[in-house]
Backbone as a printed PyTorch tensor [residue, N CA C, xyz], in Angstrom:
tensor([[[  2.8960,  28.7620,  73.9630],
         [  4.6660,  28.1690,  75.1510],
         [  3.7130,  27.3320,  75.5460]],

        [[  2.1140,  26.3600,  75.4770],
         [  2.4060,  25.1660,  76.8680],
         [  1.8610,  23.5050,  75.2830]],

        [[  2.1090,  24.6290,  74.3820],
         [  2.8900,  23.4790,  73.3110],
         [  4.0490,  22.7180,  73.6690]],

        [[  4.8150,  24.3390,  73.9270],
         [  6.4480,  24.2600,  74.1680],
         [  6.5880,  23.1050,  75.5780]],

        [[  5.8230,  23.3910,  75.9210],
         [  6.0950,  22.8830,  77.4830],
         [  5.4830,  21.4990,  77.3100]],

        [[  4.7120,  21.0240,  76.9130],
         [  3.8090,  19.2150,  76.7860],
         [  5.1360,  19.0480,  75.0670]],

        [[  6.5020,  19.6940,  74.3130],
         [  6.4550,  18.9390,  73.6160],
         [  7.7470,  18.5790,  74.7870]],

        [[  8.9870,  19.5850,  75.3960],
         [  9.4010,  19.0690,  75.6250],
         [  9.4500,  18.0810,  77.2280]],

        [[  8.3530,  17.9090,  78.0680],
         [  7.9140,  16.7080,  78.8340],
         [  8.1160,  15.3540,  78.2550]],

        [[  6.9380,  15.5420,  76.7470],
         [  7.2350,  14.5340,  76.2850],
         [  8.0720,  13.7860,  75.6610]],

        [[  9.8180,  15.0470,  75.2250],
         [ 11.3930,  14.8180,  75.3970],
         [ 11.5360,  13.9470,  75.8770]],

        [[ 11.6420,  15.3290,  76.7150],
         [ 13.0950,  13.8850,  78.3800],
         [ 11.6820,  13.5300,  79.4820]],

        [[ 11.3030,  13.1260,  79.0330],
         [ 11.0330,  12.0580,  79.5980],
         [ 10.5760,  10.5680,  79.1440]],

        [[ 10.9910,  11.1190,  77.4770],
         [  9.9660,   9.6240,  76.9430],
         [ 12.2200,   8.6700,  77.0500]],

        [[ 12.9370,   9.9700,  76.5130],
         [ 14.5140,   9.3820,  77.1190],
         [ 14.9330,   7.8090,  78.0290]],

        [[ 14.6160,   9.2140,  79.1890],
         [ 15.2050,   7.5410,  79.9230],
         [ 14.0130,   6.7900,  79.6500]],

        [[ 12.5020,   6.8890,  79.4790],
         [ 11.9470,   5.5840,  79.3080],
         [ 12.2270,   4.8480,  78.4520]],

        [[ 12.1280,   5.2700,  76.7960],
         [ 12.7250,   4.9940,  75.7380],
         [ 14.0570,   4.1640,  75.9440]],

        [[ 15.2870,   4.3780,  76.1530],
         [ 16.5570,   3.6600,  76.5220],
         [ 16.4220,   2.8330,  77.2980]],

        [[ 15.1130,   2.8550,  78.4870],
         [ 15.3850,   1.9120,  79.8410],
         [ 16.5200,   1.6490,  80.6590]],

        [[ 17.4330,   3.6630,  80.2800],
         [ 18.0790,   3.7870,  81.2180],
         [ 17.7350,   4.2280,  83.0810]],

        [[ 17.8270,   3.6030,  83.9310],
         [ 17.3070,   3.6790,  84.6880],
         [ 17.9280,   3.0240,  86.2180]],

        [[ 17.9930,   3.8440,  87.3750],
         [ 18.9050,   2.9040,  88.6820],
         [ 18.2560,   2.7160,  89.3440]],

        [[ 17.9500,   1.9080,  90.4320],
         [ 16.4840,   1.8730,  91.7670],
         [ 17.6240,   1.7870,  92.5350]],

        [[ 16.9940,   2.9000,  93.7350],
         [ 17.5950,   3.0060,  94.9770],
         [ 16.3860,   3.1840,  95.5880]],

        [[ 16.9770,   2.0150,  97.1270],
         [ 15.7610,   1.7770,  97.7110],
         [ 14.6020,   2.6510,  97.1420]],

        [[ 13.7500,   2.7810,  97.8380],
         [ 11.9910,   2.6830,  96.6110],
         [ 12.1730,   4.4600,  96.0850]],

        [[ 13.2710,   4.3940,  94.8370],
         [ 13.1610,   5.5830,  94.0350],
         [ 14.1490,   4.4720,  92.6530]],

        [[ 13.0510,   5.3170,  91.1980],
         [ 13.8480,   4.2930,  90.0350],
         [ 14.0480,   6.3150,  89.9680]],

        [[ 16.0170,   6.6410,  89.5190],
         [ 16.1260,   6.7390,  89.2520],
         [ 16.5450,   6.7450,  86.8100]],

        [[ 15.8900,   7.8970,  86.0300],
         [ 16.2350,   7.6550,  85.3150],
         [ 17.1060,   8.7260,  84.9280]],

        [[ 17.3680,   8.5600,  83.5280],
         [ 19.1210,   9.8320,  83.3290],
         [ 18.8910,   9.3970,  81.9730]],

        [[ 20.0590,  10.5790,  81.0900],
         [ 19.8480,  10.3060,  79.5470],
         [ 21.5580,  11.9710,  79.3870]],

        [[ 21.6910,  11.3920,  78.5780],
         [ 22.7380,  12.4740,  78.2830],
         [ 22.2980,  13.0110,  75.9900]],

        [[ 22.0350,  13.6670,  76.1460],
         [ 22.3180,  13.8260,  74.8330],
         [ 22.9080,  15.5380,  74.7240]],

        [[ 22.9750,  15.3740,  73.8070],
         [ 23.4990,  16.8090,  72.9740],
         [ 22.4200,  18.2660,  72.8860]],

        [[ 22.7620,  18.7240,  73.0320],
         [ 21.6360,  20.3140,  72.7450],
         [ 20.9080,  20.3580,  72.0370]],

        [[ 21.3090,  20.0300,  70.8840],
         [ 20.6000,  19.9490,  69.8070],
         [ 19.9790,  19.4560,  69.0840]],

        [[ 19.3170,  18.1570,  69.7080],
         [ 17.9610,  17.8440,  70.1050],
         [ 16.9520,  18.5610,  70.4200]],

        [[ 17.2330,  19.3440,  71.5800],
         [ 16.4460,  20.9300,  71.2610],
         [ 15.8280,  21.7700,  71.1140]],

        [[ 14.4640,  22.0300,  70.2690],
         [ 14.3090,  23.3650,  69.4180],
         [ 15.0870,  24.5600,  69.6840]],

        [[ 15.0480,  25.1430,  68.7240],
         [ 15.4360,  26.5530,  69.5350],
         [ 14.4610,  26.8190,  70.9850]],

        [[ 13.3020,  27.3070,  70.3030],
         [ 11.9940,  27.5670,  70.6190],
         [ 12.2790,  26.8760,  72.4740]],

        [[ 12.5620,  25.8810,  72.4870],
         [ 12.2130,  24.7970,  74.3320],
         [ 13.8160,  25.2540,  74.2190]],

        [[ 14.5860,  25.4260,  74.1660],
         [ 16.0510,  25.7570,  74.3670],
         [ 16.0310,  27.1770,  75.5150]],

        [[ 15.5260,  28.3420,  74.2610],
         [ 14.7000,  29.2000,  74.7010],
         [ 13.7430,  28.8470,  75.9690]],

        [[ 12.6960,  29.2430,  75.8150],
         [ 12.2960,  28.6480,  76.9340],
         [ 12.3900,  28.4180,  78.1780]],

        [[ 13.9790,  27.5940,  77.7890],
         [ 13.7500,  27.1870,  79.3590],
         [ 16.0040,  27.7240,  80.1290]],

        [[ 16.1660,  28.6770,  79.1190],
         [ 17.4450,  28.7010,  79.2900],
         [ 18.4120,  27.7690,  79.3710]],

        [[ 18.4660,  26.4170,  77.9520],
         [ 18.8700,  26.3140,  77.9840],
         [ 19.8610,  26.6780,  76.9360]],

        [[ 21.3960,  26.3520,  77.1080],
         [ 21.9180,  26.7630,  74.8840],
         [ 22.5950,  25.9870,  74.8320]],

        [[ 21.6640,  26.4180,  73.3760],
         [ 21.6310,  25.5430,  71.9230],
         [ 22.9360,  25.0810,  71.4540]],

        [[ 23.7940,  24.2940,  71.4250],
         [ 25.3890,  24.6920,  70.3380],
         [ 25.2200,  22.9860,  69.8860]],

        [[ 25.9290,  22.6390,  68.9740],
         [ 27.0550,  21.8390,  68.7750],
         [ 27.7700,  20.4230,  70.2810]],

        [[ 28.5140,  21.8330,  70.4670],
         [ 29.4690,  21.5440,  71.9900],
         [ 28.9930,  21.6730,  73.0880]],

        [[ 27.3430,  21.2200,  73.0440],
         [ 27.1470,  21.9260,  74.3040],
         [ 26.1110,  20.4350,  74.3560]],

        [[ 25.9090,  19.0930,  75.9370],
         [ 25.5040,  18.2230,  75.8740],
         [ 24.6010,  18.9780,  77.1420]],

        [[ 23.4630,  17.5510,  77.0360],
         [ 22.7690,  17.6980,  78.2700],
         [ 22.1800,  16.7610,  79.0330]],

        [[ 21.9740,  16.7700,  80.5930],
         [ 22.5590,  15.7480,  81.6400],
         [ 20.3880,  15.6970,  82.3910]],

        [[ 19.8310,  15.2090,  81.6610],
         [ 18.8190,  14.9900,  82.9910],
         [ 19.0070,  13.6980,  83.5240]],

        [[ 17.5400,  14.2930,  84.5900],
         [ 17.8410,  13.3050,  85.5170],
         [ 16.1680,  12.7710,  86.4100]],

        [[ 15.6830,  12.4060,  86.5260],
         [ 13.9970,  12.7920,  87.1090],
         [ 14.4160,  11.4040,  87.8180]],

        [[ 13.2320,  11.5300,  89.0720],
         [ 13.6010,  10.9010,  89.8450],
         [ 11.9950,  10.5070,  90.8300]],

        [[ 12.0160,   8.4820,  90.4260],
         [  9.7220,   8.6000,  90.7320],
         [  9.2930,   7.9380,  92.0980]],

        [[  9.0050,   7.3900,  92.0910],
         [  8.6340,   6.9170,  93.8570],
         [  8.4370,   5.3760,  94.0670]],

        [[  9.3930,   4.9570,  93.9730],
         [  8.6030,   3.3770,  93.0470],
         [  7.8500,   2.3450,  93.8070]],

        [[  7.1230,   2.9180,  95.3710],
         [  6.7320,   3.0410,  96.8030],
         [  5.6260,   3.5500,  95.9680]],

        [[  4.1160,   4.7600,  95.3830],
         [  3.3670,   4.4840,  95.3060],
         [  2.8100,   4.4740,  93.6490]],

        [[  1.7130,   4.3280,  93.7320],
         [  0.8930,   4.0410,  92.4310],
         [  0.9730,   5.5040,  91.2320]],

        [[  1.7490,   4.6210,  90.3650],
         [  2.0910,   5.1800,  89.0210],
         [  3.1090,   6.3920,  89.0660]],

        [[  3.9500,   5.6110,  90.3100],
         [  5.3990,   5.8680,  90.7470],
         [  5.4580,   7.5970,  90.1140]],

        [[  4.6460,   8.6190,  90.5940],
         [  5.1680,   9.9800,  90.7160],
         [  7.0630,  10.1250,  91.1980]],

        [[  6.3850,  11.8410,  90.3170],
         [  7.6120,  12.5470,  90.0830],
         [  8.0130,  13.1050,  91.7340]],

        [[  9.7060,  12.5970,  92.1980],
         [  9.6500,  12.6330,  93.2380],
         [ 10.7850,  14.6560,  93.2720]],

        [[ 10.2170,  15.5500,  94.3760],
         [ 12.0730,  16.2810,  94.5310],
         [ 12.5090,  15.5340,  95.6140]],

        [[ 14.1590,  15.3170,  94.7620],
         [ 15.5660,  15.3340,  95.0590],
         [ 16.2340,  16.0600,  95.2110]],

        [[ 18.2140,  16.2620,  95.9520],
         [ 18.6410,  16.9330,  95.3850],
         [ 20.0290,  16.1420,  95.0390]],

        [[ 20.4120,  16.7290,  93.5630],
         [ 20.9610,  16.2240,  93.0170],
         [ 22.6370,  16.7910,  92.3430]],

        [[ 23.8820,  16.4680,  92.4310],
         [ 24.8920,  16.5710,  92.9320],
         [ 26.0630,  15.5850,  91.9690]],

        [[ 26.6280,  15.9700,  90.9060],
         [ 27.9150,  15.6150,  90.0830],
         [ 29.4060,  15.8590,  89.4090]],

        [[ 29.5230,  15.4580,  88.7860],
         [ 30.9150,  15.3240,  88.2640],
         [ 31.0300,  14.4200,  86.8590]],

        [[ 31.4830,  15.1170,  86.4670],
         [ 31.5980,  14.9520,  85.1110],
         [ 33.4130,  14.7340,  84.7360]],

        [[ 33.9230,  12.7900,  84.2670],
         [ 35.6880,  13.2440,  83.9400],
         [ 35.6450,  12.8480,  82.5350]],

        [[ 36.6840,  13.2190,  81.2710],
         [ 36.0950,  12.6500,  81.1920],
         [ 38.2360,  12.0890,  80.3370]],

        [[ 39.1580,  10.9750,  79.2980],
         [ 39.0200,  10.1820,  79.4470],
         [ 40.4580,  10.6000,  79.9010]],

        [[ 41.1350,  11.9870,  79.6490],
         [ 42.0450,  12.7170,  80.8500],
         [ 42.4450,  13.0630,  81.4420]],

        [[ 41.1670,  12.8070,  82.3820],
         [ 41.4190,  12.7330,  83.6110],
         [ 40.5490,  14.0930,  83.9300]],

        [[ 40.2210,  15.1170,  82.7170],
         [ 39.8330,  16.4340,  83.2910],
         [ 37.6900,  16.5410,  83.7980]],

        [[ 38.1660,  16.8820,  84.9870],
         [ 37.1180,  16.3120,  85.8920],
         [ 35.7540,  18.5490,  85.8950]],

        [[ 34.4550,  17.8590,  85.6030],
         [ 34.4750,  19.0440,  85.3080],
         [ 32.8520,  19.0420,  87.0900]],

        [[ 32.5500,  19.3610,  87.1760],
         [ 31.1120,  19.7580,  88.2940],
         [ 29.8340,  19.9410,  87.3450]],

        [[ 29.4500,  19.0220,  87.7030],
         [ 28.0580,  19.8300,  86.9450],
         [ 26.6880,  20.1990,  87.9860]],

        [[ 26.1490,  20.6900,  87.4290],
         [ 25.3270,  22.0400,  88.2710],
         [ 23.8090,  21.7900,  87.8170]],

        [[ 22.8930,  20.6680,  88.0980],
         [ 21.4140,  20.7350,  88.4860],
         [ 20.8140,  21.7730,  88.7600]],

        [[ 19.3250,  21.7370,  87.3170],
         [ 18.9060,  22.7880,  87.6220],
         [ 17.6990,  22.0600,  88.1500]],

        [[ 16.3590,  22.4940,  88.2430],
         [ 15.3510,  21.6400,  89.1390],
         [ 13.9800,  22.8680,  87.9640]],

        [[ 13.4910,  21.5360,  87.3020],
         [ 12.6700,  22.0540,  86.8740],
         [ 11.4630,  21.8780,  86.9370]],

        [[ 10.1120,  21.8150,  87.0500],
         [  9.0580,  21.6340,  87.0670],
         [  8.0470,  21.4120,  85.8360]],

        [[  6.6820,  20.6620,  85.7740],
         [  6.8500,  21.1510,  84.8120],
         [  5.0660,  19.7190,  84.9180]],

        [[  3.5300,  20.1680,  85.9550],
         [  2.6110,  19.6160,  86.1120],
         [  3.2280,  18.2690,  87.3160]],

        [[  3.3270,  17.1150,  86.7570],
         [  3.5040,  15.9520,  87.8820],
         [  5.2310,  15.9910,  86.9620]],

        [[  5.5420,  16.4100,  86.4080],
         [  7.3810,  16.2530,  86.3440],
         [  8.0130,  16.9260,  86.4880]],

        [[  9.2800,  16.2720,  87.4920],
         [  9.9090,  17.2920,  87.3370],
         [ 11.3360,  16.5000,  86.9440]],

        [[ 12.6940,  17.5090,  86.2910],
         [ 13.4890,  16.9570,  85.8300],
         [ 14.3830,  18.0880,  86.5310]],

        [[ 16.0070,  17.0240,  86.4370],
         [ 17.3100,  17.7640,  86.9410],
         [ 17.5350,  18.0930,  85.8990]],

        [[ 18.2120,  19.6020,  85.4940],
         [ 19.0750,  19.6460,  83.9460],
         [ 20.7070,  19.9340,  84.7070]],

        [[ 21.5000,  19.4350,  84.0020],
         [ 22.6760,  19.7920,  84.1040],
         [ 23.4910,  20.7720,  82.4870]],

        [[ 24.1410,  21.5130,  82.2060],
         [ 25.0580,  21.3670,  81.1270],
         [ 25.9500,  20.6460,  80.9250]],

        [[ 26.5380,  20.6360,  80.0900],
         [ 28.3400,  20.6580,  79.7560],
         [ 28.5490,  20.1050,  78.9250]],

        [[ 29.6760,  21.0780,  78.3860],
         [ 30.3690,  21.2030,  77.2230],
         [ 31.6640,  20.6080,  77.0100]],

        [[ 31.4600,  19.1540,  75.6730],
         [ 32.4390,  18.7320,  75.1830],
         [ 32.4810,  19.6820,  74.0310]],

        [[ 33.3350,  18.0740,  73.3690],
         [ 33.7820,  17.6500,  72.0790],
         [ 33.8770,  16.6560,  71.2430]],

        [[ 34.3210,  16.6600,  70.2020],
         [ 33.6060,  15.4140,  69.4590],
         [ 34.8230,  14.2430,  69.4720]],

        [[ 33.5550,  13.3000,  69.5610],
         [ 34.1140,  11.6440,  70.2310],
         [ 34.4760,  11.8580,  71.6490]],

        [[ 34.0900,  13.0410,  72.3430],
         [ 34.5850,  12.8020,  73.6990],
         [ 34.0490,  11.9850,  74.4200]],

        [[ 34.2380,  11.4610,  75.3670],
         [ 33.6730,  10.0070,  76.8900],
         [ 34.3720,  10.6880,  77.9150]],

        [[ 33.0600,  10.6520,  78.6430],
         [ 32.3430,  11.2900,  79.6370],
         [ 32.3460,   9.9740,  81.4320]],

        [[ 32.8680,  10.0430,  81.6960],
         [ 32.1510,   9.4460,  83.3730],
         [ 31.2530,   9.9970,  83.9590]],

        [[ 30.6030,   9.6120,  84.6120],
         [ 29.5990,  10.3780,  85.1940],
         [ 29.2790,  10.0330,  86.5590]],

        [[ 29.8750,  10.6200,  87.7250],
         [ 29.3680,  10.2450,  88.9550],
         [ 28.5790,  11.1170,  89.5890]],

        [[ 27.6790,  10.1760,  90.4130],
         [ 26.1320,  11.5540,  89.9860],
         [ 25.4860,  10.9600,  91.5800]],

        [[ 24.9340,  11.9970,  92.4040],
         [ 24.6880,  11.5170,  94.1890],
         [ 23.4840,  12.0890,  94.1740]],

        [[ 22.8460,  10.8490,  94.8920],
         [ 21.5100,  11.3700,  94.1750],
         [ 20.1500,  10.8350,  96.0410]],

        [[ 19.5330,  12.3370,  96.2720],
         [ 19.1410,  11.9850,  97.5580],
         [ 17.6800,  12.4910,  97.9730]],

        [[ 17.1920,  11.1700,  97.8240],
         [ 15.6030,  11.5230,  97.5590],
         [ 14.8970,  11.2400,  98.5990]],

        [[ 16.2200,  11.9230,  99.8510],
         [ 15.1550,  12.0520, 102.2550],
         [ 15.0860,  10.9710, 101.8520]],

        [[ 14.4720,  10.4280, 103.1590],
         [ 14.0010,   8.5530, 103.2280],
         [ 13.8500,   7.4760, 102.0980]],

        [[ 12.9080,   8.2780, 100.9930],
         [ 12.7910,   7.5710,  99.7390],
         [ 13.6340,   6.6650,  99.3140]],

        [[ 15.1020,   7.0670,  99.3440],
         [ 16.9640,   6.3340,  98.8910],
         [ 17.4520,   7.9380,  98.6080]],

        [[ 19.1430,   6.9070,  98.5490],
         [ 20.1270,   7.5890,  98.7090],
         [ 21.3220,   7.1420,  97.6780]],

        [[ 21.9400,   7.2850,  96.9320],
         [ 22.7750,   6.5790,  96.8870],
         [ 23.6300,   7.0110,  94.9700]],

        [[ 23.8190,   6.8660,  94.7010],
         [ 25.0860,   6.8930,  94.1080],
         [ 24.3530,   6.2820,  92.3480]],

        [[ 24.7820,   7.5060,  90.9410],
         [ 24.5280,   7.0940,  89.2940],
         [ 25.5640,   7.3700,  88.7050]],

        [[ 26.0070,   5.4160,  88.4980],
         [ 27.7160,   6.3040,  87.2660],
         [ 26.7800,   5.7180,  86.4900]],

        [[ 27.7170,   6.3630,  85.2040],
         [ 26.9220,   6.0160,  83.6000],
         [ 28.5490,   5.6630,  82.7710]],

        [[ 28.4950,   5.4540,  81.9000],
         [ 29.5260,   6.2410,  81.1040],
         [ 29.1300,   7.2410,  79.9170]],

        [[ 29.0120,   7.9380,  78.9810],
         [ 28.1250,   8.2600,  77.6260],
         [ 29.7040,   9.0700,  76.8880]],

        [[ 29.2780,   8.9280,  75.8720],
         [ 30.2910,   9.7150,  74.4190],
         [ 29.0110,  10.3210,  73.7900]],

        [[ 30.7000,  11.6140,  73.3480],
         [ 29.2910,  12.3710,  72.8990],
         [ 30.8160,  12.7230,  71.4490]],

        [[ 29.1190,  13.3190,  70.3460],
         [ 29.7880,  13.7140,  69.8940],
         [ 28.6190,  14.9580,  68.8730]],

        [[ 29.6170,  15.9590,  68.0550],
         [ 29.2680,  16.8570,  68.0820],
         [ 28.5330,  17.0360,  66.7850]],

        [[ 28.3860,  19.0150,  67.1970],
         [ 26.5160,  18.2690,  65.8660],
         [ 26.9210,  19.7780,  64.9800]],

        [[ 27.1880,  20.0460,  64.2410],
         [ 27.1470,  21.3360,  63.2070],
         [ 26.6920,  21.5270,  62.6150]]])
């Protein structure tokens, strides 16, 4: 089980860092990624009760305190929505996952092939920083 947790930590934390997808809001860095849930192994998906399907995407948000050495993860309130090109809006329900020194906020989103979403996410990390995160992502169904 520890190996699964370590692998998920490395996978989830490395995605936003590798892609360089983050915004700075006051004293926090908000890292984000959106990907098809089939990137997770079946064991990891089961361990975190995530639906692993080619028609399901995951949105991963982490908030880091840049005012402290080492930029530790900090808790935040994350809410948001995803709107497709037809104007259909889906509310995102984020779930907090804590692992040792890491904190992730994960939301699941049903998708269709080549569907593009505009994400509008509100981040509130107390006095450290609060603001909006907006990005677009196109998804492909994995069968």
